[in-house]
C-alpha positions as CSV (number, residue, x, y, z in Angstrom):
1,M,15.1,-13.1,-10.6
2,R,14.3,-10.9,-7.7
3,S,10.9,-11.6,-5.9
4,N,8.3,-9.2,-6.6
5,L,8.0,-8.6,-2.8
6,H,11.6,-7.4,-2.7
7,N,11.4,-5.6,-6.1
8,P,12.7,-1.9,-5.4
9,V,9.8,-0.4,-7.1
10,Y,7.3,-2.2,-5.2
11,Q,9.2,-1.3,-1.9
12,D,9.0,2.2,-2.9
13,F,5.4,2.0,-3.6
14,L,4.9,0.5,0.0
15,R,6.8,3.1,1.5
16,R,4.8,5.8,-0.4
17,L,1.7,4.0,0.8
18,V,2.7,4.0,4.5
19,E,3.5,7.5,4.2
20,Y,0.3,8.5,2.7
21,R,-1.5,6.8,5.3
22,K,0.6,8.4,8.2
23,D,0.2,11.6,6.6
24,R,-3.5,11.6,7.0
25,N,-3.2,10.5,10.6
26,I,-5.0,7.1,9.8
27,S,-3.6,4.2,11.8
28,Q,-3.2,0.7,10.9
29,V,-5.5,-0.2,13.6
30,S,-8.4,1.8,12.1
31,V,-7.8,0.7,8.6
32,S,-7.5,-3.1,9.7
33,A,-10.6,-2.7,11.7
34,R,-12.4,-1.4,8.6
35,L,-11.2,-4.3,6.6
36,G,-12.1,-6.8,9.1
37,K,-8.6,-7.9,9.5
38,E,-6.0,-8.2,12.1
39,Q,-3.8,-5.2,12.4
40,S,-0.7,-7.8,11.7
41,H,-2.4,-8.4,8.3
42,L,-2.0,-4.7,7.3
43,S,1.5,-4.4,9.1
44,K,2.6,-7.4,7.0
45,S,1.5,-6.0,3.8
46,E,3.0,-2.6,4.5
47,R,6.5,-4.2,5.4
48,G,6.4,-6.3,2.0
49,E,6.0,-9.5,3.9
50,R,2.7,-10.5,1.8
51,R,1.7,-8.9,-1.5
52,I,-1.3,-6.3,-1.9
53,D,-3.5,-7.1,-5.1
54,A,-5.4,-4.8,-7.1
55,I,-8.8,-5.8,-5.3
56,E,-7.0,-5.4,-1.9
57,L,-5.7,-2.0,-2.9
58,V,-9.3,-0.9,-3.6
59,Q,-10.4,-2.3,-0.3
60,I,-7.6,-0.5,1.5
61,A,-8.5,2.8,-0.3
62,R,-12.2,2.4,0.8
63,A,-11.2,1.7,4.5
64,M,-9.0,4.8,4.2
65,D,-12.0,6.9,2.7
66,V,-9.7,7.9,-0.2
67,P,-10.2,7.3,-3.9
68,P,-8.6,4.2,-5.1
69,S,-6.9,6.4,-7.8
70,D,-4.9,8.1,-5.1
71,L,-3.1,4.8,-4.1
72,L,-2.8,3.8,-7.9
73,A,-0.9,7.3,-8.2
74,L,1.3,6.2,-5.7
75,A,2.4,3.0,-7.6
76,E,2.7,5.2,-10.6
77,A,4.9,7.5,-8.8
78,A,7.1,4.7,-7.8
79,I,7.3,3.3,-11.4
80,D,8.1,6.9,-12.6
81,A,10.8,7.3,-9.8
82,A,12.5,4.1,-11.3
83,K,12.2,5.4,-15.0
84,I,10.5,2.3,-15.7
85,K,7.8,2.6,-18.7
């Protein structure tokens, strides 16, 4: 069975998350600083080297000053694109 980190739907979600952040001109450095983490921590998350859990997703949303529902919608869009119920 394929690892959750390498699941195509999860990889699509990460791609959408990075695009969302970049579209708003928010740097990894600024998000990481607000999270109290090293920039490499967020970079590893966005590259799929470490999994983002639900609590961390909310924390990332708050660090980006966006509603958590916006980031959850990215996950839903990735699922919908894969035609998964």
